[in-house]
DRENSEDREN-246314 format. One record per residue (C-alpha): residue number from 1; residue in three letters; x, y, z. Coordinates in nm, 3 decimals. Layout:
# DRENSEDREN-246314
<site><n>NUM</n><res>ALA</res><px>X</px><py>Y</py><pz>Z</pz></site>
...
This chain:
# DRENSEDREN-246314
<site><n>1</n><res>UNK</res><px>-0.330</px><py>1.304</py><pz>7.403</pz></site>
<site><n>2</n><res>UNK</res><px>-0.307</px><py>1.284</py><pz>7.032</pz></site>
<site><n>3</n><res>UNK</res><px>-0.617</px><py>1.115</py><pz>6.845</pz></site>
<site><n>4</n><res>UNK</res><px>-0.548</px><py>0.884</py><pz>6.524</pz></site>
<site><n>5</n><res>UNK</res><px>-0.682</px><py>1.030</py><pz>6.228</pz></site>
<site><n>6</n><res>UNK</res><px>-1.026</px><py>0.919</py><pz>6.115</pz></site>
<site><n>7</n><res>UNK</res><px>-1.109</px><py>0.794</py><pz>5.750</pz></site>
<site><n>8</n><res>UNK</res><px>-1.513</px><py>0.704</py><pz>5.706</pz></site>
<site><n>9</n><res>UNK</res><px>-1.602</px><py>0.517</py><pz>5.395</pz></site>
<site><n>10</n><res>UNK</res><px>-1.953</px><py>0.538</py><pz>5.361</pz></site>
<site><n>11</n><res>UNK</res><px>-2.186</px><py>0.362</py><pz>5.069</pz></site>
<site><n>12</n><res>UNK</res><px>-2.499</px><py>0.177</py><pz>5.014</pz></site>
<site><n>13</n><res>UNK</res><px>-2.507</px><py>-0.225</py><pz>5.058</pz></site>
<site><n>14</n><res>UNK</res><px>-2.295</px><py>-0.420</py><pz>4.797</pz></site>
<site><n>15</n><res>UNK</res><px>-2.129</px><py>-0.063</py><pz>4.662</pz></site>
<site><n>16</n><res>UNK</res><px>-1.796</px><py>-0.156</py><pz>4.724</pz></site>
<site><n>17</n><res>UNK</res><px>-1.696</px><py>0.002</py><pz>5.047</pz></site>
<site><n>18</n><res>UNK</res><px>-1.522</px><py>-0.230</py><pz>5.263</pz></site>
<site><n>19</n><res>UNK</res><px>-1.245</px><py>-0.294</py><pz>4.956</pz></site>
<site><n>20</n><res>UNK</res><px>-1.209</px><py>0.098</py><pz>4.945</pz></site>
<site><n>21</n><res>UNK</res><px>-1.168</px><py>0.079</py><pz>5.338</pz></site>
<site><n>22</n><res>UNK</res><px>-0.920</px><py>-0.220</py><pz>5.293</pz></site>
<site><n>23</n><res>UNK</res><px>-0.754</px><py>-0.085</py><pz>5.034</pz></site>
<site><n>24</n><res>UNK</res><px>-0.710</px><py>0.272</py><pz>5.264</pz></site>
<site><n>25</n><res>UNK</res><px>-0.579</px><py>0.079</py><pz>5.536</pz></site>
<site><n>26</n><res>UNK</res><px>-0.336</px><py>-0.116</py><pz>5.366</pz></site>
<site><n>27</n><res>UNK</res><px>-0.177</px><py>0.221</py><pz>5.248</pz></site>
<site><n>28</n><res>UNK</res><px>-0.248</px><py>0.370</py><pz>5.630</pz></site>
<site><n>29</n><res>UNK</res><px>-0.037</px><py>0.069</py><pz>5.785</pz></site>
<site><n>30</n><res>UNK</res><px>0.256</px><py>0.083</py><pz>5.523</pz></site>
<site><n>31</n><res>UNK</res><px>0.268</px><py>0.453</py><pz>5.595</pz></site>
<site><n>32</n><res>UNK</res><px>0.283</px><py>0.374</py><pz>5.989</pz></site>
<site><n>33</n><res>UNK</res><px>0.512</px><py>0.051</py><pz>5.947</pz></site>
<site><n>34</n><res>UNK</res><px>0.257</px><py>-0.064</py><pz>6.166</pz></site>
<site><n>35</n><res>UNK</res><px>0.019</px><py>-0.374</py><pz>6.173</pz></site>
<site><n>36</n><res>UNK</res><px>-0.342</px><py>-0.401</py><pz>6.032</pz></site>
<site><n>37</n><res>UNK</res><px>-0.652</px><py>-0.490</py><pz>6.263</pz></site>
<site><n>38</n><res>UNK</res><px>-0.963</px><py>-0.565</py><pz>6.122</pz></site>
<site><n>39</n><res>UNK</res><px>-1.236</px><py>-0.515</py><pz>6.410</pz></site>
<site><n>40</n><res>UNK</res><px>-1.548</px><py>-0.740</py><pz>6.234</pz></site>
<site><n>41</n><res>UNK</res><px>-1.870</px><py>-0.571</py><pz>6.420</pz></site>
<site><n>42</n><res>UNK</res><px>-2.111</px><py>-0.852</py><pz>6.234</pz></site>
<site><n>43</n><res>UNK</res><px>-2.295</px><py>-1.157</py><pz>6.354</pz></site>
<site><n>44</n><res>UNK</res><px>-2.357</px><py>-1.446</py><pz>6.154</pz></site>
<site><n>45</n><res>UNK</res><px>-2.697</px><py>-1.509</py><pz>6.228</pz></site>
<site><n>46</n><res>UNK</res><px>-2.821</px><py>-1.662</py><pz>5.863</pz></site>
<site><n>47</n><res>UNK</res><px>-2.664</px><py>-1.815</py><pz>5.571</pz></site>
<site><n>48</n><res>UNK</res><px>-2.654</px><py>-1.486</py><pz>5.365</pz></site>
<site><n>49</n><res>UNK</res><px>-2.426</px><py>-1.318</py><pz>5.642</pz></site>
<site><n>50</n><res>UNK</res><px>-2.232</px><py>-1.631</py><pz>5.665</pz></site>
<site><n>51</n><res>UNK</res><px>-2.155</px><py>-1.598</py><pz>5.304</pz></site>
<site><n>52</n><res>UNK</res><px>-2.051</px><py>-1.207</py><pz>5.353</pz></site>
<site><n>53</n><res>UNK</res><px>-1.861</px><py>-1.291</py><pz>5.602</pz></site>
<site><n>54</n><res>UNK</res><px>-1.640</px><py>-1.567</py><pz>5.433</pz></site>
<site><n>55</n><res>UNK</res><px>-1.631</px><py>-1.332</py><pz>5.081</pz></site>
<site><n>56</n><res>UNK</res><px>-1.464</px><py>-1.049</py><pz>5.332</pz></site>
<site><n>57</n><res>UNK</res><px>-1.244</px><py>-1.289</py><pz>5.479</pz></site>
<site><n>58</n><res>UNK</res><px>-1.125</px><py>-1.443</py><pz>5.136</pz></site>
<site><n>59</n><res>UNK</res><px>-1.109</px><py>-1.066</py><pz>5.017</pz></site>
<site><n>60</n><res>UNK</res><px>-0.847</px><py>-1.005</py><pz>5.317</pz></site>
<site><n>61</n><res>UNK</res><px>-0.663</px><py>-1.276</py><pz>5.269</pz></site>
<site><n>62</n><res>UNK</res><px>-0.630</px><py>-1.271</py><pz>4.920</pz></site>
<site><n>63</n><res>UNK</res><px>-0.449</px><py>-0.871</py><pz>4.949</pz></site>
<site><n>64</n><res>UNK</res><px>-0.110</px><py>-1.052</py><pz>5.066</pz></site>
<site><n>65</n><res>UNK</res><px>-0.146</px><py>-0.864</py><pz>5.412</pz></site>
<site><n>66</n><res>UNK</res><px>-0.135</px><py>-1.018</py><pz>5.728</pz></site>
<site><n>67</n><res>UNK</res><px>-0.441</px><py>-0.895</py><pz>5.922</pz></site>
<site><n>68</n><res>UNK</res><px>-0.529</px><py>-0.911</py><pz>6.306</pz></site>
<site><n>69</n><res>UNK</res><px>-0.854</px><py>-0.990</py><pz>6.310</pz></site>
<site><n>70</n><res>UNK</res><px>-1.107</px><py>-0.883</py><pz>6.621</pz></site>
<site><n>71</n><res>UNK</res><px>-1.452</px><py>-1.036</py><pz>6.640</pz></site>
<site><n>72</n><res>UNK</res><px>-1.660</px><py>-0.759</py><pz>6.875</pz></site>
<site><n>73</n><res>UNK</res><px>-2.018</px><py>-0.723</py><pz>6.770</pz></site>
<site><n>74</n><res>UNK</res><px>-2.057</px><py>-0.484</py><pz>7.104</pz></site>
<site><n>75</n><res>UNK</res><px>-1.823</px><py>-0.249</py><pz>7.318</pz></site>
<site><n>76</n><res>UNK</res><px>-1.537</px><py>-0.185</py><pz>7.114</pz></site>
<site><n>77</n><res>UNK</res><px>-1.367</px><py>0.076</py><pz>7.304</pz></site>
<site><n>78</n><res>UNK</res><px>-1.281</px><py>-0.284</py><pz>7.530</pz></site>
<site><n>79</n><res>UNK</res><px>-1.022</px><py>-0.337</py><pz>7.245</pz></site>
<site><n>80</n><res>UNK</res><px>-0.802</px><py>-0.032</py><pz>7.251</pz></site>
<site><n>81</n><res>UNK</res><px>-0.536</px><py>-0.151</py><pz>7.473</pz></site>
<site><n>82</n><res>UNK</res><px>-0.471</px><py>-0.419</py><pz>7.219</pz></site>
<site><n>83</n><res>UNK</res><px>-0.374</px><py>-0.112</py><pz>6.939</pz></site>
<site><n>84</n><res>UNK</res><px>0.005</px><py>0.115</py><pz>6.948</pz></site>
<site><n>85</n><res>UNK</res><px>0.024</px><py>0.448</py><pz>6.749</pz></site>
<site><n>86</n><res>UNK</res><px>0.190</px><py>0.243</py><pz>6.505</pz></site>
<site><n>87</n><res>UNK</res><px>-0.128</px><py>0.042</py><pz>6.403</pz></site>
<site><n>88</n><res>UNK</res><px>-0.395</px><py>0.072</py><pz>6.153</pz></site>
<site><n>89</n><res>UNK</res><px>-0.775</px><py>-0.047</py><pz>6.284</pz></site>
<site><n>90</n><res>UNK</res><px>-1.056</px><py>-0.087</py><pz>6.047</pz></site>
<site><n>91</n><res>UNK</res><px>-1.415</px><py>-0.104</py><pz>6.197</pz></site>
<site><n>92</n><res>UNK</res><px>-1.609</px><py>-0.285</py><pz>5.961</pz></site>
<site><n>93</n><res>UNK</res><px>-1.914</px><py>-0.136</py><pz>6.024</pz></site>
<site><n>94</n><res>UNK</res><px>-2.058</px><py>0.141</py><pz>6.220</pz></site>
<site><n>95</n><res>UNK</res><px>-2.419</px><py>0.044</py><pz>6.103</pz></site>
<site><n>96</n><res>UNK</res><px>-2.392</px><py>-0.338</py><pz>6.232</pz></site>
<site><n>97</n><res>UNK</res><px>-2.219</px><py>-0.184</py><pz>6.565</pz></site>
<site><n>98</n><res>UNK</res><px>-2.504</px><py>0.022</py><pz>6.613</pz></site>
<site><n>99</n><res>UNK</res><px>-2.753</px><py>-0.236</py><pz>6.522</pz></site>
<site><n>100</n><res>UNK</res><px>-2.575</px><py>-0.444</py><pz>6.791</pz></site>
<site><n>101</n><res>UNK</res><px>-2.596</px><py>-0.199</py><pz>7.065</pz></site>
<site><n>102</n><res>UNK</res><px>-2.929</px><py>-0.092</py><pz>6.997</pz></site>
<site><n>103</n><res>UNK</res><px>-3.084</px><py>-0.415</py><pz>7.040</pz></site>
<site><n>104</n><res>UNK</res><px>-2.844</px><py>-0.531</py><pz>7.323</pz></site>
<site><n>105</n><res>UNK</res><px>-3.057</px><py>-0.589</py><pz>7.641</pz></site>
<site><n>106</n><res>UNK</res><px>-3.385</px><py>-0.483</py><pz>7.730</pz></site>
<site><n>107</n><res>UNK</res><px>-3.604</px><py>-0.516</py><pz>7.424</pz></site>
<site><n>108</n><res>UNK</res><px>-3.913</px><py>-0.290</py><pz>7.547</pz></site>
<site><n>109</n><res>UNK</res><px>-3.988</px><py>-0.109</py><pz>7.181</pz></site>
<site><n>110</n><res>UNK</res><px>-4.125</px><py>0.198</py><pz>7.356</pz></site>
<site><n>111</n><res>UNK</res><px>-3.699</px><py>0.322</py><pz>7.431</pz></site>
<site><n>112</n><res>UNK</res><px>-3.601</px><py>0.360</py><pz>7.063</pz></site>
<site><n>113</n><res>UNK</res><px>-3.825</px><py>0.635</py><pz>7.094</pz></site>
<site><n>114</n><res>UNK</res><px>-3.706</px><py>0.850</py><pz>7.399</pz></site>
<site><n>115</n><res>UNK</res><px>-3.414</px><py>1.054</py><pz>7.380</pz></site>
<site><n>116</n><res>UNK</res><px>-3.208</px><py>0.904</py><pz>7.651</pz></site>
<site><n>117</n><res>UNK</res><px>-3.166</px><py>0.580</py><pz>7.491</pz></site>
<site><n>118</n><res>UNK</res><px>-3.053</px><py>0.724</py><pz>7.152</pz></site>
<site><n>119</n><res>UNK</res><px>-2.800</px><py>0.920</py><pz>7.374</pz></site>
<site><n>120</n><res>UNK</res><px>-2.702</px><py>0.605</py><pz>7.550</pz></site>
<site><n>121</n><res>UNK</res><px>-2.622</px><py>0.426</py><pz>7.288</pz></site>
<site><n>122</n><res>UNK</res><px>-2.455</px><py>0.680</py><pz>7.057</pz></site>
<site><n>123</n><res>UNK</res><px>-2.227</px><py>0.755</py><pz>7.402</pz></site>
<site><n>124</n><res>UNK</res><px>-2.148</px><py>0.393</py><pz>7.389</pz></site>
<site><n>125</n><res>UNK</res><px>-2.014</px><py>0.362</py><pz>7.057</pz></site>
<site><n>126</n><res>UNK</res><px>-1.831</px><py>0.712</py><pz>7.077</pz></site>
<site><n>127</n><res>UNK</res><px>-1.672</px><py>0.643</py><pz>7.335</pz></site>
<site><n>128</n><res>UNK</res><px>-1.555</px><py>0.298</py><pz>7.168</pz></site>
<site><n>129</n><res>UNK</res><px>-1.438</px><py>0.509</py><pz>6.895</pz></site>
<site><n>130</n><res>UNK</res><px>-1.271</px><py>0.763</py><pz>7.104</pz></site>
<site><n>131</n><res>UNK</res><px>-1.057</px><py>0.489</py><pz>7.284</pz></site>
<site><n>132</n><res>UNK</res><px>-0.963</px><py>0.312</py><pz>6.992</pz></site>
<site><n>133</n><res>UNK</res><px>-0.848</px><py>0.678</py><pz>6.852</pz></site>
<site><n>134</n><res>UNK</res><px>-0.653</px><py>0.743</py><pz>7.146</pz></site>
<site><n>135</n><res>UNK</res><px>-0.459</px><py>0.392</py><pz>7.158</pz></site>
<site><n>136</n><res>UNK</res><px>-0.382</px><py>0.332</py><pz>6.726</pz></site>
<site><n>137</n><res>UNK</res><px>-0.242</px><py>0.548</py><pz>6.488</pz></site>
<site><n>138</n><res>UNK</res><px>-0.479</px><py>0.576</py><pz>6.206</pz></site>
<site><n>139</n><res>UNK</res><px>-0.871</px><py>0.464</py><pz>6.196</pz></site>
<site><n>140</n><res>UNK</res><px>-1.101</px><py>0.382</py><pz>5.907</pz></site>
<site><n>141</n><res>UNK</res><px>-1.483</px><py>0.338</py><pz>5.968</pz></site>
<site><n>142</n><res>UNK</res><px>-1.715</px><py>0.165</py><pz>5.732</pz></site>
<site><n>143</n><res>UNK</res><px>-2.070</px><py>0.268</py><pz>5.728</pz></site>
<site><n>144</n><res>UNK</res><px>-2.388</px><py>0.213</py><pz>5.526</pz></site>
<site><n>145</n><res>UNK</res><px>-2.543</px><py>0.507</py><pz>5.369</pz></site>
<site><n>146</n><res>UNK</res><px>-2.918</px><py>0.539</py><pz>5.461</pz></site>
<site><n>147</n><res>UNK</res><px>-3.027</px><py>0.853</py><pz>5.342</pz></site>
<site><n>148</n><res>UNK</res><px>-3.204</px><py>0.689</py><pz>5.035</pz></site>
<site><n>149</n><res>UNK</res><px>-3.381</px><py>0.433</py><pz>5.254</pz></site>
<site><n>150</n><res>UNK</res><px>-3.752</px><py>0.464</py><pz>5.317</pz></site>
<site><n>151</n><res>UNK</res><px>-3.840</px><py>0.539</py><pz>5.667</pz></site>
<site><n>152</n><res>UNK</res><px>-4.149</px><py>0.322</py><pz>5.708</pz></site>
<site><n>153</n><res>UNK</res><px>-4.184</px><py>0.246</py><pz>6.098</pz></site>
<site><n>154</n><res>UNK</res><px>-4.067</px><py>0.442</py><pz>6.399</pz></site>
<site><n>155</n><res>UNK</res><px>-3.805</px><py>0.225</py><pz>6.483</pz></site>
<site><n>156</n><res>UNK</res><px>-3.588</px><py>0.247</py><pz>6.127</pz></site>
<site><n>157</n><res>UNK</res><px>-3.707</px><py>0.627</py><pz>6.140</pz></site>
<site><n>158</n><res>UNK</res><px>-3.474</px><py>0.642</py><pz>6.491</pz></site>
<site><n>159</n><res>UNK</res><px>-3.227</px><py>0.383</py><pz>6.412</pz></site>
<site><n>160</n><res>UNK</res><px>-3.196</px><py>0.618</py><pz>6.107</pz></site>
<site><n>161</n><res>UNK</res><px>-3.181</px><py>0.931</py><pz>6.273</pz></site>
<site><n>162</n><res>UNK</res><px>-2.920</px><py>0.805</py><pz>6.548</pz></site>
<site><n>163</n><res>UNK</res><px>-2.712</px><py>0.646</py><pz>6.218</pz></site>
<site><n>164</n><res>UNK</res><px>-2.686</px><py>1.007</py><pz>6.106</pz></site>
<site><n>165</n><res>UNK</res><px>-2.621</px><py>1.192</py><pz>6.401</pz></site>
<site><n>166</n><res>UNK</res><px>-2.318</px><py>0.910</py><pz>6.463</pz></site>
<site><n>167</n><res>UNK</res><px>-2.216</px><py>1.021</py><pz>6.076</pz></site>
<site><n>168</n><res>UNK</res><px>-2.211</px><py>1.366</py><pz>6.128</pz></site>
<site><n>169</n><res>UNK</res><px>-2.007</px><py>1.313</py><pz>6.437</pz></site>
<site><n>170</n><res>UNK</res><px>-1.746</px><py>1.122</py><pz>6.266</pz></site>
<site><n>171</n><res>UNK</res><px>-1.745</px><py>1.331</py><pz>5.958</pz></site>
<site><n>172</n><res>UNK</res><px>-1.703</px><py>1.635</py><pz>6.139</pz></site>
<site><n>173</n><res>UNK</res><px>-1.360</px><py>1.549</py><pz>6.318</pz></site>
<site><n>174</n><res>UNK</res><px>-1.272</px><py>1.296</py><pz>6.044</pz></site>
<site><n>175</n><res>UNK</res><px>-0.965</px><py>1.418</py><pz>5.787</pz></site>
<site><n>176</n><res>UNK</res><px>-1.156</px><py>1.201</py><pz>5.483</pz></site>
<site><n>177</n><res>UNK</res><px>-1.454</px><py>1.106</py><pz>5.408</pz></site>
<site><n>178</n><res>UNK</res><px>-1.538</px><py>0.883</py><pz>5.101</pz></site>
<site><n>179</n><res>UNK</res><px>-1.896</px><py>0.812</py><pz>4.950</pz></site>
<site><n>180</n><res>UNK</res><px>-1.871</px><py>0.451</py><pz>4.746</pz></site>
<site><n>181</n><res>UNK</res><px>-2.114</px><py>0.431</py><pz>4.458</pz></site>
<site><n>182</n><res>UNK</res><px>-2.115</px><py>0.150</py><pz>4.251</pz></site>
<site><n>183</n><res>UNK</res><px>-1.765</px><py>0.062</py><pz>4.321</pz></site>
<site><n>184</n><res>UNK</res><px>-1.630</px><py>0.418</py><pz>4.254</pz></site>
<site><n>185</n><res>UNK</res><px>-1.529</px><py>0.659</py><pz>4.527</pz></site>
<site><n>186</n><res>UNK</res><px>-1.649</px><py>0.999</py><pz>4.556</pz></site>
<site><n>187</n><res>UNK</res><px>-1.404</px><py>1.205</py><pz>4.762</pz></site>
<site><n>188</n><res>UNK</res><px>-1.688</px><py>1.403</py><pz>5.042</pz></site>
<site><n>189</n><res>UNK</res><px>-1.452</px><py>1.559</py><pz>5.282</pz></site>
<site><n>190</n><res>UNK</res><px>-1.020</px><py>1.524</py><pz>5.182</pz></site>
<site><n>191</n><res>UNK</res><px>-0.728</px><py>1.486</py><pz>5.369</pz></site>
<site><n>192</n><res>UNK</res><px>-0.354</px><py>1.367</py><pz>5.285</pz></site>
<site><n>193</n><res>UNK</res><px>-0.388</px><py>1.202</py><pz>4.992</pz></site>
<site><n>194</n><res>UNK</res><px>-0.336</px><py>0.833</py><pz>4.971</pz></site>
């Protein structure tokens, strides 16, 4: 079965990556003449997160487009039945999804250092993204670039390692990969022009 093309948008915190992803999703949806879907992986845990979520909602509302929003902090593959090959799906964001899957269930710290734990979490995410790619027409994934962050604890190191491996997996099969720095897109892998 043909899989949807993937665009991955990476960048630091507040770099403009979500805005870039939304712009690209609108272009893809116009090409496919289908619906725009937004998978929100974040959980509102404090006032700052509440403000960020509201800002993203207002940004989508002001786009003049009709977005169908799915709040899905874990197991995004469960949504795959809601998409067609004409639909564009924006997943925002892989970093948050990994965090939610990472901390789901048993909170035993020793598990974070086990290779089978890493493989299991990555498999859940890869399977979910794969299911969405098989049902949708285009998939755009937002994620944070952590390469320049301090790795000051074993937990942060193992988390960043898992995220880096997921980035490599996605970019290997992506049509386009874009790094956002200070609101400016730097194309790292180029597919079809938008």
